[in-house]
C-alpha angles and dihedrals in degrees: 000000000000120000118235119239134222123196124214117223088249092056091046089052095047093045093049093056091055127099117262095247089053090049094052089051090049091049089054091049091049089051090051087049092052090057095044109026093167086074120110149051119298110236127216139210115025090355095056110139091034128096136204135206130197114244102221121209093036116107115234099046098272122199135195116216116205146158125222114216103197105187089052093039089230135138113209107209102210105174145342130196145094117337091237093065109015099087093052093045090050093046091052092048097051092048094047097046097041098248087123111116 
């Protein structure tokens, strides 16, 4: 069974700024994630309870930060972007929006 996805406004804004080819790659990775939500690296600190995956085939070492909500069968797409900035942006977002546990 495929999980549903929900985008944060941050994810939607970052996704919209990307080149169409990059968007297509991310859509494919999200589809893979929907089929296998256990995929990904567990994060620590403020982002404990969240995961990230590397987005291959995009220059700049991109990552997707997400949270899996098992009872709801939902993947909450938090942020997507370059490795060097994505964790700081995701941390700020979860603190500001109250998604911090």
